[in-house]
Each structure stands twice: as structure tokens, then as C-alpha cells.
C-alpha positions as CSV (number, residue, x, y, z in Angstrom):
1,M,105.9,119.3,84.0
2,K,108.3,117.5,81.0
3,L,109.2,114.6,79.2
4,V,112.9,113.8,80.5
5,N,114.2,110.3,79.1
6,G,110.8,108.7,78.8
7,A,110.2,109.7,81.9
8,F,107.5,112.0,83.7
9,A,109.3,114.9,85.7
10,L,107.7,117.3,87.5
11,A,108.9,120.5,89.3
12,L,105.9,121.5,91.4
13,T,105.8,124.2,93.8
14,V,102.7,125.6,94.9
15,G,102.7,128.9,96.8
16,C,106.3,129.4,99.0
17,G,108.8,126.8,99.3
18,G,110.9,124.4,97.9
19,T,110.4,122.3,94.5
20,S,109.7,118.6,94.0
21,T,110.9,116.7,91.0
22,M,108.0,113.5,89.9
23,P,109.2,110.6,87.7
24,T,107.6,107.9,87.1
25,A,106.3,105.5,89.4
26,G,108.4,102.5,88.0
27,D,109.1,102.3,92.0
28,A,105.8,102.3,93.8
29,G,103.8,99.5,95.1
30,S,100.7,98.1,94.1
31,D,98.6,100.8,96.0
32,G,101.3,103.8,94.5
33,A,103.2,103.9,97.8
34,V,107.0,104.1,98.3
35,G,108.4,103.4,101.7
36,G,105.2,104.7,103.4
37,D,101.1,103.7,104.1
38,A,99.8,106.6,102.3
39,S,96.1,105.8,102.5
40,P,93.5,108.3,100.8
41,T,92.6,111.4,103.0
42,D,89.8,111.1,104.8
43,A,87.3,113.8,103.5
44,S,86.1,114.6,106.2
45,A,89.5,116.2,108.0
46,I,89.2,118.7,105.0
47,E,87.8,121.4,106.8
48,G,85.0,122.7,103.6
49,S,86.1,122.2,100.3
50,S,87.6,124.1,97.6
51,S,84.8,126.1,95.5
52,C,87.6,125.6,92.7
53,G,87.6,122.4,92.4
54,L,90.7,121.6,93.4
55,E,91.9,120.3,97.2
56,L,95.8,121.1,97.6
57,Y,95.1,122.4,101.1
58,P,93.3,121.6,104.2
59,D,93.5,124.4,105.9
60,T,90.9,127.0,104.9
61,T,93.4,130.0,105.0
62,C,95.5,128.7,101.9
63,R,92.2,126.7,100.3
64,S,90.9,130.3,100.2
65,W,94.2,132.3,99.0
66,L,94.8,129.9,96.2
67,D,90.8,129.8,95.7
68,Q,91.0,133.5,95.7
69,N,93.8,133.8,93.0
70,C,93.7,131.0,91.1
71,C,90.6,129.6,90.6
72,A,90.7,129.0,86.5
73,E,94.0,127.3,86.7
74,E,92.2,125.1,89.7
75,H,89.5,124.8,87.6
76,A,91.7,123.3,84.5
77,C,93.6,120.8,86.7
78,A,90.5,119.3,88.5
79,S,88.6,119.5,85.2
80,N,91.8,116.8,83.8
81,A,91.3,113.2,85.2
82,S,95.8,112.7,85.2
83,C,95.8,116.9,86.9
84,K,93.9,115.9,89.5
85,G,95.6,112.6,90.0
86,V,98.7,113.5,90.8
87,V,97.1,116.4,93.0
88,D,95.0,113.3,94.9
89,C,98.2,111.1,94.9
90,V,100.0,113.4,96.7
91,N,98.0,114.3,99.0
92,R,97.5,110.5,100.0
93,C,101.0,110.6,101.1
94,P,101.2,110.7,105.1
95,T,102.5,113.8,106.5
96,P,104.9,115.0,106.6
97,R,105.0,114.3,102.6
98,A,108.6,112.1,102.0
99,D,110.0,112.7,98.7
100,A,109.1,108.9,97.7
101,C,105.7,109.0,98.4
102,I,105.5,112.0,96.2
103,L,108.2,110.6,93.6
104,A,105.5,107.8,93.0
105,C,102.8,109.8,92.0
106,G,103.7,110.7,88.7
107,S,102.5,108.7,86.0
108,G,103.1,110.7,82.8
109,D,102.6,114.5,81.3
110,A,99.4,114.6,81.3
111,G,97.8,116.8,83.1
112,A,101.3,118.7,82.7
113,V,99.8,122.0,81.9
114,E,97.3,122.6,84.0
115,L,99.1,121.2,87.7
116,N,101.8,123.9,86.5
117,A,99.4,126.2,85.3
118,V,98.2,126.3,89.2
119,A,101.9,126.2,90.5
120,D,102.8,129.1,88.0
121,C,100.0,131.2,89.0
122,S,100.7,130.6,92.6
123,K,104.3,131.8,92.6
124,Q,102.7,134.9,91.4
125,A,99.9,135.8,94.0
126,P,100.5,137.8,96.7
127,P,101.4,136.6,99.9
128,P,99.5,134.7,101.8
129,P,97.2,136.3,104.3
130,G,99.1,136.1,108.0
131,G,102.1,134.7,106.8
132,A,101.1,131.1,106.2
133,N,102.6,129.1,104.7
134,C,100.5,127.7,101.7
135,S,103.6,125.2,100.0
136,W,102.6,122.1,98.5
137,P,103.4,119.1,98.2
């Protein structure tokens, strides 16, 4: 995450997959969504919860893989309100997650170090079990 022309930008991929760039939420509606009905993720839809404080995945395979390999980084992000806020916002985007909704979640560079640390750690971790695709967002 870095400041580009006064706007927040984040190239983040957790696990395997592509990258997403998150600028400021200037185009977001009052609910933070752009072009979609982003609604809060129902906590009951998440099987169990992360033992490391950050909910990136609704399924236990990917969540356990990240917890096992990047727990310290997850704790750091979960302890930073800005970092956790970006994660929570992206998780509220309807699936499949559209770029417009993801882009609306950027709100500044606070928490950038912590969120990038989770992404960097996940890219250095061994592959997820069973060939699971644990990319985020």
C-alpha cells in the first residue's frame, strides 16, 4: 500500500491469484459500495473463526492455512482499525467481488504496512492444502 498522487493505493493478493489496486473511496456511495449491494457478511456464514483475529476467508481450509503460516501478521492487521476496516469492507463486497466495490474500500494509507505484511507472508507460505485457491480479495 502506498500513497500515489494523494490517493491510497494497495496492490494486495493474499494467497495465489491476481492483484487488486485500492484507491480512495471518492466514488463510493454513502454505504461504501460502488455499483453493488455490499451488505455486511453474516457472521453465522463463517465456519468458526480465525484464531489469529483476522477473517479473510469464510472456509476453514484457507483460514487455517493462513492462521498456521501468518498468525503474527494477522494479529497486527486485526489490531489496527484501518487495516481491519479495509478487510471488513472488502469482505462485505458481494461475490464475485467486483473491482468497483473493492476499490471503494480504500480510505487512506493507515494500516498499509500491516495489510501488506499479511499479503507478503501468504505469498511466502507453503501452498494451501489440497490445492485450495486461497486468493483474497
